[in-house]
All heavy atoms as TSV, in Angstrom:
chain	resi	resn	atom	element	x	y	z
A	1	MET	N	N	96.244	45.484	37.336
A	1	MET	CA	C	96.107	44.019	37.643
A	1	MET	C	C	97.292	43.743	38.684
A	1	MET	O	O	97.144	42.948	39.505
A	1	MET	CB	C	96.527	43.294	36.349
A	1	MET	CG	C	96.428	41.776	36.467
A	1	MET	SD	S	94.946	41.034	36.990
A	1	MET	CE	C	94.054	41.116	35.320
A	2	LYS	N	N	98.460	44.264	38.412
A	2	LYS	CA	C	99.659	44.010	39.377
A	2	LYS	C	C	99.191	44.384	40.731
A	2	LYS	O	O	99.527	43.704	41.714
A	2	LYS	CB	C	100.832	44.802	38.864
A	2	LYS	CG	C	102.105	44.491	39.588
A	2	LYS	CD	C	103.279	45.171	38.990
A	2	LYS	CE	C	104.496	44.948	39.779
A	2	LYS	NZ	N	105.610	45.639	39.168
A	3	GLY	N	N	98.563	45.653	41.035
A	3	GLY	CA	C	98.273	45.945	42.220
A	3	GLY	C	C	97.236	45.087	42.905
A	3	GLY	O	O	97.377	44.765	44.139
A	4	TYR	N	N	96.226	44.622	42.064
A	4	TYR	CA	C	95.214	43.695	42.663
A	4	TYR	C	C	95.915	42.405	43.068
A	4	TYR	O	O	95.580	41.808	44.213
A	4	TYR	CB	C	94.184	43.293	41.612
A	4	TYR	CG	C	93.220	44.394	41.371
A	4	TYR	CD1	C	92.746	44.626	40.010
A	4	TYR	CD2	C	92.689	45.294	42.251
A	4	TYR	CE1	C	91.782	45.604	39.742
A	4	TYR	CE2	C	91.773	46.270	41.980
A	4	TYR	CZ	C	91.340	46.316	40.745
A	4	TYR	OH	O	90.377	47.383	40.358
A	5	LEU	N	N	96.885	41.868	42.351
A	5	LEU	CA	C	97.435	40.615	42.598
A	5	LEU	C	C	98.398	40.764	43.944
A	5	LEU	O	O	98.457	39.867	44.767
A	5	LEU	CB	C	98.193	40.101	41.468
A	5	LEU	CG	C	97.302	39.620	40.241
A	5	LEU	CD1	C	98.196	39.319	39.042
A	5	LEU	CD2	C	96.408	38.486	40.738
A	6	GLU	N	N	98.978	41.953	44.012
A	6	GLU	CA	C	99.853	42.191	45.237
A	6	GLU	C	C	99.058	42.111	46.557
A	6	GLU	O	O	99.251	41.488	47.577
A	6	GLU	CB	C	100.693	43.486	45.136
A	6	GLU	CG	C	101.589	43.689	46.144
A	6	GLU	CD	C	102.807	42.695	46.287
A	6	GLU	OE1	O	103.165	42.132	45.158
A	6	GLU	OE2	O	103.171	42.357	47.284
A	7	LEU	N	N	97.889	42.946	46.389
A	7	LEU	CA	C	96.906	43.054	47.498
A	7	LEU	C	C	96.329	41.609	47.850
A	7	LEU	O	O	95.889	41.430	49.059
A	7	LEU	CB	C	95.812	43.964	47.223
A	7	LEU	CG	C	95.966	45.376	47.645
A	7	LEU	CD1	C	94.765	46.200	47.103
A	7	LEU	CD2	C	96.010	45.535	49.093
A	8	SER	N	N	96.110	40.913	46.859
A	8	SER	CA	C	95.399	39.626	47.075
A	8	SER	C	C	96.213	38.566	47.979
A	8	SER	O	O	95.790	37.479	48.310
A	8	SER	CB	C	95.002	39.030	45.739
A	8	SER	OG	O	96.123	38.339	45.129
A	9	LYS	N	N	97.483	38.841	48.231
A	9	LYS	CA	C	98.305	37.864	48.805
A	9	LYS	C	C	97.992	37.637	50.334
A	9	LYS	O	O	98.411	36.620	50.967
A	9	LYS	CB	C	99.780	38.315	48.748
A	9	LYS	CG	C	100.247	38.165	47.343
A	9	LYS	CD	C	101.726	38.649	47.321
A	9	LYS	CE	C	102.281	38.519	45.728
A	9	LYS	NZ	N	103.597	38.956	45.633
A	10	GLY	N	N	97.357	38.599	50.928
A	10	GLY	CA	C	96.944	38.439	52.368
A	10	GLY	C	C	95.687	37.599	52.588
A	10	GLY	O	O	95.201	36.923	51.680
A	11	ASN	N	N	95.156	37.744	53.787
A	11	ASN	CA	C	93.903	37.093	54.091
A	11	ASN	C	C	92.872	38.018	54.674
A	11	ASN	O	O	91.905	37.624	55.325
A	11	ASN	CB	C	94.165	36.078	55.241
A	11	ASN	CG	C	94.998	34.846	54.602
A	11	ASN	OD1	O	94.521	34.341	53.539
A	11	ASN	ND2	N	95.995	34.408	55.269
A	12	SER	N	N	92.955	39.270	54.287
A	12	SER	CA	C	91.972	40.279	54.776
A	12	SER	C	C	90.830	40.437	53.749
A	12	SER	O	O	90.776	39.840	52.709
A	12	SER	CB	C	92.635	41.618	54.854
A	12	SER	OG	O	92.950	42.226	53.616
A	13	VAL	N	N	89.884	41.181	54.143
A	13	VAL	CA	C	88.695	41.453	53.286
A	13	VAL	C	C	89.252	42.058	51.949
A	13	VAL	O	O	88.812	41.787	50.935
A	13	VAL	CB	C	87.648	42.415	54.023
A	13	VAL	CG1	C	86.673	42.811	52.967
A	13	VAL	CG2	C	87.134	41.698	55.081
A	14	TRP	N	N	90.289	42.950	52.132
A	14	TRP	CA	C	90.862	43.585	51.006
A	14	TRP	C	C	91.562	42.589	50.074
A	14	TRP	O	O	91.573	42.773	48.769
A	14	TRP	CB	C	91.838	44.710	51.377
A	14	TRP	CG	C	91.124	45.813	52.011
A	14	TRP	CD1	C	91.114	46.214	53.357
A	14	TRP	CD2	C	90.221	46.754	51.346
A	14	TRP	NE1	N	90.189	47.235	53.513
A	14	TRP	CE2	C	89.656	47.773	52.312
A	14	TRP	CE3	C	89.668	46.869	50.065
A	14	TRP	CZ2	C	88.836	48.622	52.014
A	14	TRP	CZ3	C	88.827	47.941	49.819
A	14	TRP	CH2	C	88.468	48.767	50.779
A	15	SER	N	N	91.980	41.600	50.620
A	15	SER	CA	C	92.723	40.498	49.812
A	15	SER	C	C	91.626	39.802	49.018
A	15	SER	O	O	91.899	39.618	47.779
A	15	SER	CB	C	93.422	39.470	50.744
A	15	SER	OG	O	94.452	40.119	51.515
A	16	ALA	N	N	90.536	39.468	49.618
A	16	ALA	CA	C	89.504	38.796	48.816
A	16	ALA	C	C	89.002	39.729	47.825
A	16	ALA	O	O	88.795	39.341	46.637
A	16	ALA	CB	C	88.318	38.466	49.848
A	17	ASN	N	N	88.750	40.972	48.015
A	17	ASN	CA	C	88.163	41.911	47.068
A	17	ASN	C	C	89.205	42.091	45.920
A	17	ASN	O	O	88.762	42.161	44.658
A	17	ASN	CB	C	87.965	43.324	47.631
A	17	ASN	CG	C	86.662	43.172	48.585
A	17	ASN	OD1	O	85.841	42.332	48.492
A	17	ASN	ND2	N	86.512	44.172	49.494
A	18	ALA	N	N	90.478	42.099	46.286
A	18	ALA	CA	C	91.506	42.306	45.194
A	18	ALA	C	C	91.472	41.092	44.240
A	18	ALA	O	O	91.671	41.225	43.086
A	18	ALA	CB	C	92.820	42.616	45.813
A	19	LEU	N	N	91.504	39.898	44.926
A	19	LEU	CA	C	91.539	38.672	44.062
A	19	LEU	C	C	90.354	38.646	43.098
A	19	LEU	O	O	90.472	38.261	41.918
A	19	LEU	CB	C	91.692	37.551	44.991
A	19	LEU	CG	C	91.924	36.199	44.187
A	19	LEU	CD1	C	93.004	36.187	43.316
A	19	LEU	CD2	C	92.091	35.037	45.223
A	20	PHE	N	N	89.113	38.917	43.694
A	20	PHE	CA	C	88.001	39.021	42.778
A	20	PHE	C	C	88.113	39.909	41.661
A	20	PHE	O	O	87.756	39.696	40.586
A	20	PHE	CB	C	86.671	39.212	43.654
A	20	PHE	CG	C	85.566	39.218	42.715
A	20	PHE	CD1	C	84.930	38.112	42.223
A	20	PHE	CD2	C	84.943	40.533	42.331
A	20	PHE	CE1	C	83.947	38.283	41.204
A	20	PHE	CE2	C	83.998	40.578	41.490
A	20	PHE	CZ	C	83.277	39.526	40.968
A	21	ALA	N	N	88.510	41.088	42.088
A	21	ALA	CA	C	88.774	42.255	41.090
A	21	ALA	C	C	89.661	41.862	39.981
A	21	ALA	O	O	89.511	42.161	38.827
A	21	ALA	CB	C	89.244	43.518	41.805
A	22	ALA	N	N	90.806	41.120	40.313
A	22	ALA	CA	C	91.794	40.622	39.239
A	22	ALA	C	C	91.021	39.638	38.338
A	22	ALA	O	O	91.273	39.787	37.171
A	22	ALA	CB	C	92.851	39.945	39.985
A	23	GLY	N	N	90.209	38.903	38.977
A	23	GLY	CA	C	89.469	37.850	38.079
A	23	GLY	C	C	88.439	38.522	37.214
A	23	GLY	O	O	88.314	38.236	36.056
A	24	ARG	N	N	87.766	39.524	37.692
A	24	ARG	CA	C	86.802	40.221	36.942
A	24	ARG	C	C	87.436	41.170	35.871
A	24	ARG	O	O	86.887	41.180	34.714
A	24	ARG	CB	C	85.992	41.223	37.978
A	24	ARG	CG	C	85.009	42.064	37.135
A	24	ARG	CD	C	83.937	41.160	36.680
A	24	ARG	NE	N	83.141	41.787	35.534
A	24	ARG	CZ	C	81.878	41.643	35.331
A	24	ARG	NH1	N	81.089	41.135	36.210
A	24	ARG	NH2	N	81.368	42.292	34.327
A	25	LEU	N	N	88.528	41.725	36.198
A	25	LEU	CA	C	89.220	42.554	35.271
A	25	LEU	C	C	89.776	41.531	34.095
A	25	LEU	O	O	89.599	41.851	32.927
A	25	LEU	CB	C	90.497	43.216	35.934
A	25	LEU	CG	C	91.269	44.085	35.022
A	25	LEU	CD1	C	90.571	45.213	34.255
A	25	LEU	CD2	C	92.472	44.683	35.726
A	26	ALA	N	N	90.262	40.482	34.484
A	26	ALA	CA	C	90.804	39.590	33.462
A	26	ALA	C	C	89.458	38.996	32.548
A	26	ALA	O	O	89.679	38.882	31.397
A	26	ALA	CB	C	91.441	38.278	34.117
A	27	PHE	N	N	88.436	38.767	33.231
A	27	PHE	CA	C	87.159	38.515	32.492
A	27	PHE	C	C	86.791	39.411	31.457
A	27	PHE	O	O	86.620	39.166	30.298
A	27	PHE	CB	C	86.119	38.166	33.347
A	27	PHE	CG	C	84.808	37.706	32.835
A	27	PHE	CD1	C	84.514	36.488	32.419
A	27	PHE	CD2	C	83.880	38.698	32.475
A	27	PHE	CE1	C	83.315	36.103	31.790
A	27	PHE	CE2	C	82.776	38.377	31.898
A	27	PHE	CZ	C	82.360	37.067	31.540
A	28	ASP	N	N	86.744	40.689	31.931
A	28	ASP	CA	C	86.274	41.836	31.164
A	28	ASP	C	C	87.338	41.972	29.855
A	28	ASP	O	O	86.895	42.434	28.889
A	28	ASP	CB	C	86.193	43.068	31.897
A	28	ASP	CG	C	85.104	43.006	32.789
A	28	ASP	OD1	O	84.135	42.145	32.598
A	28	ASP	OD2	O	84.944	43.859	33.749
A	29	ARG	N	N	88.556	41.753	30.155
A	29	ARG	CA	C	89.536	41.865	29.082
A	29	ARG	C	C	89.831	40.695	28.316
A	29	ARG	O	O	90.721	40.578	27.401
A	29	ARG	CB	C	90.963	42.290	29.722
A	29	ARG	CG	C	90.899	43.641	30.362
A	29	ARG	CD	C	92.387	43.881	30.934
A	29	ARG	NE	N	92.369	45.279	31.386
A	29	ARG	CZ	C	93.468	45.818	31.975
A	29	ARG	NH1	N	94.592	45.065	32.206
A	29	ARG	NH2	N	93.502	47.102	32.371
A	30	LYS	N	N	88.945	39.641	28.594
A	30	LYS	CA	C	89.100	38.299	27.837
A	30	LYS	C	C	90.587	37.767	27.956
A	30	LYS	O	O	91.062	37.053	27.113
A	30	LYS	CB	C	88.825	38.395	26.427
A	30	LYS	CG	C	87.213	38.817	26.217
A	30	LYS	CD	C	86.891	39.066	24.733
A	30	LYS	CE	C	85.469	39.419	24.581
A	30	LYS	NZ	N	84.707	40.169	25.482
A	31	ASP	N	N	91.125	37.962	29.184
A	31	ASP	CA	C	92.434	37.451	29.548
A	31	ASP	C	C	92.132	36.021	30.005
A	31	ASP	O	O	91.397	35.710	30.785
A	31	ASP	CB	C	92.947	38.229	30.661
A	31	ASP	CG	C	94.384	37.911	31.184
A	31	ASP	OD1	O	94.648	36.625	31.084
A	31	ASP	OD2	O	95.004	38.897	31.542
A	32	LYS	N	N	92.981	35.063	29.488
A	32	LYS	CA	C	92.807	33.727	29.803
A	32	LYS	C	C	93.092	33.361	31.189
A	32	LYS	O	O	92.653	32.207	31.677
A	32	LYS	CB	C	93.475	32.701	28.871
A	32	LYS	CG	C	94.954	32.936	28.657
A	32	LYS	CD	C	95.553	32.038	27.565
A	32	LYS	CE	C	96.358	32.781	26.541
A	32	LYS	NZ	N	96.995	31.996	25.699
A	33	ARG	N	N	93.502	34.278	32.016
A	33	ARG	CA	C	93.869	33.940	33.511
A	33	ARG	C	C	92.651	34.167	34.261
A	33	ARG	O	O	92.618	33.830	35.454
A	33	ARG	CB	C	95.008	34.910	33.950
A	33	ARG	CG	C	96.391	34.703	33.243
A	33	ARG	CD	C	97.328	35.703	33.653
A	33	ARG	NE	N	97.025	37.027	33.370
A	33	ARG	CZ	C	97.583	38.283	33.784
A	33	ARG	NH1	N	98.618	38.085	34.508
A	33	ARG	NH2	N	97.116	39.406	33.300
A	34	ALA	N	N	91.513	34.662	33.671
A	34	ALA	CA	C	90.319	34.852	34.413
A	34	ALA	C	C	89.867	33.721	35.226
A	34	ALA	O	O	89.544	33.693	36.347
A	34	ALA	CB	C	89.219	35.447	33.638
A	35	LYS	N	N	89.889	32.575	34.518
A	35	LYS	CA	C	89.370	31.392	35.177
A	35	LYS	C	C	90.236	30.911	36.274
A	35	LYS	O	O	89.626	30.599	37.274
A	35	LYS	CB	C	89.341	30.254	34.053
A	35	LYS	CG	C	88.543	29.054	34.446
A	35	LYS	CD	C	88.452	28.133	33.194
A	35	LYS	CE	C	87.370	26.966	33.419
A	35	LYS	NZ	N	87.125	26.184	32.347
A	36	THR	N	N	91.500	31.155	36.139
A	36	THR	CA	C	92.441	30.768	37.308
A	36	THR	C	C	92.236	31.631	38.539
A	36	THR	O	O	92.033	31.187	39.639
A	36	THR	CB	C	93.912	30.856	36.740
A	36	THR	OG1	O	94.074	29.972	35.730
A	36	THR	CG2	C	94.878	30.638	37.925
A	37	PHE	N	N	92.156	32.899	38.245
A	37	PHE	CA	C	91.994	33.942	39.450
A	37	PHE	C	C	90.640	33.640	40.027
A	37	PHE	O	O	90.544	33.672	41.346
A	37	PHE	CB	C	91.984	35.381	38.830
A	37	PHE	CG	C	93.392	35.722	38.231
A	37	PHE	CD1	C	93.311	36.810	37.399
A	37	PHE	CD2	C	94.607	35.151	38.755
A	37	PHE	CE1	C	94.606	37.295	36.831
A	37	PHE	CE2	C	95.697	35.688	38.224
A	37	PHE	CZ	C	95.748	36.735	37.284
A	38	LEU	N	N	89.518	33.538	39.272
A	38	LEU	CA	C	88.278	33.242	39.803
A	38	LEU	C	C	88.130	31.953	40.721
A	38	LEU	O	O	87.546	31.915	41.690
A	38	LEU	CB	C	87.112	33.333	38.831
A	38	LEU	CG	C	87.005	34.821	38.128
A	38	LEU	CD1	C	86.165	34.732	36.895
A	38	LEU	CD2	C	86.217	35.794	39.082
A	39	ALA	N	N	88.651	30.915	40.085
A	39	ALA	CA	C	88.679	29.633	40.733
A	39	ALA	C	C	89.507	29.723	42.114
A	39	ALA	O	O	89.109	29.201	43.121
A	39	ALA	CB	C	89.241	28.511	40.005
A	40	PHE	N	N	90.633	30.395	42.026
A	40	PHE	CA	C	91.438	30.644	43.154
A	40	PHE	C	C	90.689	31.452	44.315
A	40	PHE	O	O	90.777	31.124	45.420
A	40	PHE	CB	C	92.811	31.196	42.891
A	40	PHE	CG	C	93.805	31.209	43.991
A	40	PHE	CD1	C	94.094	29.938	44.637
A	40	PHE	CD2	C	94.551	32.278	44.341
A	40	PHE	CE1	C	95.100	29.867	45.599
A	40	PHE	CE2	C	95.569	32.220	45.295
A	40	PHE	CZ	C	95.756	30.949	45.953
A	41	TYR	N	N	89.948	32.395	43.847
A	41	TYR	CA	C	89.310	33.226	44.743
A	41	TYR	C	C	88.165	32.286	45.539
A	41	TYR	O	O	88.086	32.390	46.665
A	41	TYR	CB	C	88.434	34.370	44.015
A	41	TYR	CG	C	87.336	34.979	44.818
A	41	TYR	CD1	C	87.776	36.078	45.711
A	41	TYR	CD2	C	86.013	34.559	44.826
A	41	TYR	CE1	C	86.840	36.638	46.507
A	41	TYR	CE2	C	85.122	35.137	45.668
A	41	TYR	CZ	C	85.441	36.217	46.527
A	41	TYR	OH	O	84.572	36.704	47.390
A	42	LEU	N	N	87.472	31.481	44.768
A	42	LEU	CA	C	86.423	30.561	45.467
A	42	LEU	C	C	87.249	29.585	46.368
A	42	LEU	O	O	86.649	29.155	47.306
A	42	LEU	CB	C	85.776	29.834	44.351
A	42	LEU	CG	C	84.771	30.756	43.584
A	42	LEU	CD1	C	84.088	30.010	42.553
A	42	LEU	CD2	C	83.583	31.375	44.623
A	43	LYS	N	N	88.401	29.157	45.978
A	43	LYS	CA	C	89.096	28.212	46.862
A	43	LYS	C	C	89.449	28.879	48.182
A	43	LYS	O	O	89.382	28.293	49.250
A	43	LYS	CB	C	90.318	27.611	46.120
A	43	LYS	CG	C	91.096	26.633	46.867
A	43	LYS	CD	C	92.232	26.069	46.159
A	43	LYS	CE	C	92.929	24.963	46.956
A	43	LYS	NZ	N	93.953	24.294	46.253
A	44	ARG	N	N	89.961	30.043	48.032
A	44	ARG	CA	C	90.412	30.829	49.238
A	44	ARG	C	C	89.238	31.425	50.161
A	44	ARG	O	O	89.406	31.538	51.334
A	44	ARG	CB	C	91.389	31.905	48.827
A	44	ARG	CG	C	92.734	31.456	48.361
A	44	ARG	CD	C	93.832	32.508	48.257
A	44	ARG	NE	N	94.033	33.308	49.305
A	44	ARG	CZ	C	94.424	34.638	49.398
A	44	ARG	NH1	N	94.737	35.121	48.221
A	44	ARG	NH2	N	94.752	35.239	50.428
A	45	PHE	N	N	88.181	31.892	49.321
A	45	PHE	CA	C	87.233	32.569	49.973
A	45	PHE	C	C	85.891	32.109	49.550
A	45	PHE	O	O	85.087	32.795	48.944
A	45	PHE	CB	C	87.281	34.211	49.718
A	45	PHE	CG	C	88.678	34.673	49.951
A	45	PHE	CD1	C	89.507	34.918	48.873
A	45	PHE	CD2	C	89.056	35.053	51.325
A	45	PHE	CE1	C	90.850	35.507	49.161
A	45	PHE	CE2	C	90.279	35.572	51.443
A	45	PHE	CZ	C	91.123	35.905	50.457
A	46	PRO	N	N	85.550	30.856	49.893
A	46	PRO	CA	C	84.356	30.172	49.319
A	46	PRO	C	C	83.026	30.846	49.688
A	46	PRO	O	O	82.021	30.805	49.130
A	46	PRO	CB	C	84.449	28.805	49.893
A	46	PRO	CG	C	85.403	28.799	50.960
A	46	PRO	CD	C	86.350	29.930	50.724
A	47	ARG	N	N	83.067	31.577	50.949
A	47	ARG	CA	C	81.978	32.298	51.312
A	47	ARG	C	C	82.037	33.798	51.293
A	47	ARG	O	O	81.389	34.717	51.995
A	47	ARG	CB	C	81.628	31.946	52.705
A	47	ARG	CG	C	81.071	30.394	52.796
A	47	ARG	CD	C	80.636	30.013	54.245
A	47	ARG	NE	N	81.591	29.375	55.093
A	47	ARG	CZ	C	82.347	28.289	54.821
A	47	ARG	NH1	N	82.144	27.631	53.653
A	47	ARG	NH2	N	83.104	27.735	55.693
A	48	GLY	N	N	83.038	34.207	50.432
A	48	GLY	CA	C	83.287	35.721	50.315
A	48	GLY	C	C	82.077	36.388	49.701
A	48	GLY	O	O	81.219	35.737	49.093
A	49	VAL	N	N	82.137	37.746	49.858
A	49	VAL	CA	C	81.021	38.530	49.388
A	49	VAL	C	C	80.795	38.356	47.878
A	49	VAL	O	O	79.766	38.714	47.354
A	49	VAL	CB	C	81.020	40.049	49.877
A	49	VAL	CG1	C	80.950	40.046	51.346
A	49	VAL	CG2	C	82.296	40.674	49.273
A	50	ASN	N	N	81.891	38.087	47.155
A	50	ASN	CA	C	81.778	37.993	45.646
A	50	ASN	C	C	81.721	36.603	45.225
A	50	ASN	O	O	81.870	36.287	44.005
A	50	ASN	CB	C	83.024	38.664	45.042
A	50	ASN	CG	C	82.913	40.170	45.334
A	50	ASN	OD1	O	82.098	40.805	44.994
A	50	ASN	ND2	N	83.952	40.676	45.937
A	51	ALA	N	N	81.473	35.610	46.087
A	51	ALA	CA	C	81.528	34.167	45.593
A	51	ALA	C	C	80.487	33.840	44.553
A	51	ALA	O	O	80.720	33.177	43.677
A	51	ALA	CB	C	81.394	33.364	46.809
A	52	GLU	N	N	79.327	34.350	44.744
A	52	GLU	CA	C	78.250	34.136	43.816
A	52	GLU	C	C	78.516	34.660	42.441
A	52	GLU	O	O	78.296	34.050	41.436
A	52	GLU	CB	C	76.887	34.735	44.300
A	52	GLU	CG	C	75.617	34.383	43.472
A	52	GLU	CD	C	74.385	34.879	44.002
A	52	GLU	OE1	O	74.259	34.950	45.186
A	52	GLU	OE2	O	73.504	35.074	43.195
A	53	ASP	N	N	79.054	35.977	42.422
A	53	ASP	CA	C	79.568	36.522	41.244
A	53	ASP	C	C	80.679	35.818	40.614
A	53	ASP	O	O	80.712	35.654	39.244
A	53	ASP	CB	C	79.991	37.967	41.415
A	53	ASP	CG	C	78.684	38.930	41.804
A	53	ASP	OD1	O	77.618	38.652	41.461
A	53	ASP	OD2	O	78.990	39.931	42.396
A	54	ALA	N	N	81.600	35.279	41.306
A	54	ALA	CA	C	82.683	34.527	40.798
A	54	ALA	C	C	82.259	33.237	40.219
A	54	ALA	O	O	82.691	32.809	39.058
A	54	ALA	CB	C	83.779	34.129	41.880
A	55	ARG	N	N	81.278	32.561	40.808
A	55	ARG	CA	C	80.635	31.309	40.282
A	55	ARG	C	C	79.815	31.686	38.917
A	55	ARG	O	O	80.083	30.870	37.950
A	55	ARG	CB	C	79.708	30.679	41.192
A	55	ARG	CG	C	80.327	30.029	42.334
A	55	ARG	CD	C	79.421	29.197	43.262
A	55	ARG	NE	N	80.103	28.962	44.464
A	55	ARG	CZ	C	80.146	29.672	45.545
A	55	ARG	NH1	N	79.366	30.790	45.625
A	55	ARG	NH2	N	80.757	29.235	46.657
A	56	ASP	N	N	79.199	32.805	38.868
A	56	ASP	CA	C	78.466	33.141	37.652
A	56	ASP	C	C	79.543	33.451	36.516
A	56	ASP	O	O	79.308	32.959	35.341
A	56	ASP	CB	C	77.724	34.333	37.890
A	56	ASP	CG	C	76.970	34.837	36.671
A	56	ASP	OD1	O	76.170	34.065	36.087
A	56	ASP	OD2	O	77.170	36.093	36.287
A	57	LEU	N	N	80.576	34.019	36.758
A	57	LEU	CA	C	81.540	34.427	35.786
A	57	LEU	C	C	82.243	33.129	35.250
A	57	LEU	O	O	82.448	32.923	34.080
A	57	LEU	CB	C	82.583	35.314	36.265
A	57	LEU	CG	C	82.140	36.819	36.543
A	57	LEU	CD1	C	83.232	37.632	37.205
A	57	LEU	CD2	C	81.735	37.455	35.250
A	58	LEU	N	N	82.545	32.175	36.250
A	58	LEU	CA	C	83.072	30.835	35.745
A	58	LEU	C	C	82.152	30.104	34.950
A	58	LEU	O	O	82.573	29.537	33.905
A	58	LEU	CB	C	83.570	30.065	37.082
A	58	LEU	CG	C	84.822	30.510	37.712
A	58	LEU	CD1	C	85.033	29.776	39.057
A	58	LEU	CD2	C	86.046	30.254	36.881
A	59	THR	N	N	80.891	30.224	35.229
A	59	THR	CA	C	79.858	29.437	34.450
A	59	THR	C	C	79.843	30.056	33.058
A	59	THR	O	O	79.844	29.340	32.069
A	59	THR	CB	C	78.505	29.561	35.055
A	59	THR	OG1	O	78.521	28.902	36.322
A	59	THR	CG2	C	77.436	28.946	34.255
A	60	ARG	N	N	79.875	31.388	32.971
A	60	ARG	CA	C	79.937	32.081	31.697
A	60	ARG	C	C	81.229	31.704	30.861
A	60	ARG	O	O	81.168	31.524	29.655
A	60	ARG	CB	C	79.813	33.556	31.941
A	60	ARG	CG	C	78.377	33.903	32.430
A	60	ARG	CD	C	78.298	35.241	32.865
A	60	ARG	NE	N	78.580	36.407	31.919
A	60	ARG	CZ	C	78.729	37.600	32.167
A	60	ARG	NH1	N	78.446	38.055	33.433
A	60	ARG	NH2	N	78.980	38.423	31.234
A	61	LEU	N	N	82.289	31.622	31.571
A	61	LEU	CA	C	83.505	31.339	30.870
A	61	LEU	C	C	83.388	29.782	30.362
A	61	LEU	O	O	83.940	29.470	29.239
A	61	LEU	CB	C	84.741	31.333	31.879
A	61	LEU	CG	C	85.334	32.799	32.138
A	61	LEU	CD1	C	86.298	32.727	33.235
A	61	LEU	CD2	C	85.887	33.379	30.858
A	62	ASP	N	N	82.902	28.906	31.091
A	62	ASP	CA	C	82.723	27.519	30.763
A	62	ASP	C	C	81.872	27.374	29.543
A	62	ASP	O	O	82.079	26.538	28.615
A	62	ASP	CB	C	82.254	26.589	31.962
A	62	ASP	CG	C	83.343	26.470	32.899
A	62	ASP	OD1	O	84.595	26.546	32.587
A	62	ASP	OD2	O	83.074	26.118	34.088
A	63	GLY	N	N	80.768	28.243	29.634
A	63	GLY	CA	C	79.900	28.242	28.417
A	63	GLY	C	C	80.532	28.763	27.065
A	63	GLY	O	O	80.174	28.337	26.101
A	64	ALA	N	N	81.524	29.703	27.221
A	64	ALA	CA	C	82.206	30.257	26.136
A	64	ALA	C	C	83.223	29.349	25.604
A	64	ALA	O	O	83.607	29.456	24.468
A	64	ALA	CB	C	82.729	31.549	26.520
A	65	ASN	N	N	83.801	28.492	26.402
A	65	ASN	CA	C	84.898	27.611	26.067
A	65	ASN	C	C	84.636	26.230	26.502
A	65	ASN	O	O	85.215	25.799	27.486
A	65	ASN	CB	C	86.166	28.177	26.739
A	65	ASN	CG	C	86.554	29.450	26.345
A	65	ASN	OD1	O	86.637	29.823	25.084
A	65	ASN	ND2	N	86.854	30.260	27.361
A	66	PRO	N	N	83.661	25.468	25.908
A	66	PRO	CA	C	83.274	24.181	26.394
A	66	PRO	C	C	84.395	23.067	26.339
A	66	PRO	O	O	85.393	23.383	25.577
A	66	PRO	CB	C	82.299	23.752	25.360
A	66	PRO	CG	C	82.163	24.771	24.323
A	66	PRO	CD	C	83.053	25.909	24.674
């Protein structure tokens, strides 16, 4: 997680991938930071290659925690 978050600080394709990966890892681990990471990914990279997946995961999180 620490490595993903460090990589996510830039504005490259790798930064976008790392931020999504941090959100996905947090989601898989049921870490409450998942929602924050995924929402931040969408804010920074709204048309990123993982945007659709990030939206899907956020929808699943919202369904689990109304």
